[in-house]
C-alpha angles and dihedrals in degrees: 000000000000123000128205094219136013088245089071092066098091092052091048090051091052092048092048092050090051092049092050091049092048095046101042102023091235131090127233117279100188135023113199114197139152118255095269113147090227090060102038107046137123094272094053092042091052092048092049092048091052092048096042093244119152114220114219117190129193123232114275117269094009111116089164089076088061096047101145094049092045091053091046092050091049090051091050093049091050090052092050 
């Protein structure tokens, strides 16, 4: 899902969590993100605490820890 601004990220996370819960009948257990401030902020932390979701972050400046997502993003950008 694409966002127009980085500020849309918390709302997208909430929508994705709701879709997962609706589709599979179970909520998210873990949310793995990089250390971007748009992804790890008070709003997202509060939401995850309420839903019982553990936030896992990768080490700063290490895209190799997020290899699958990085390859997927590169594929999407090449298609666009």
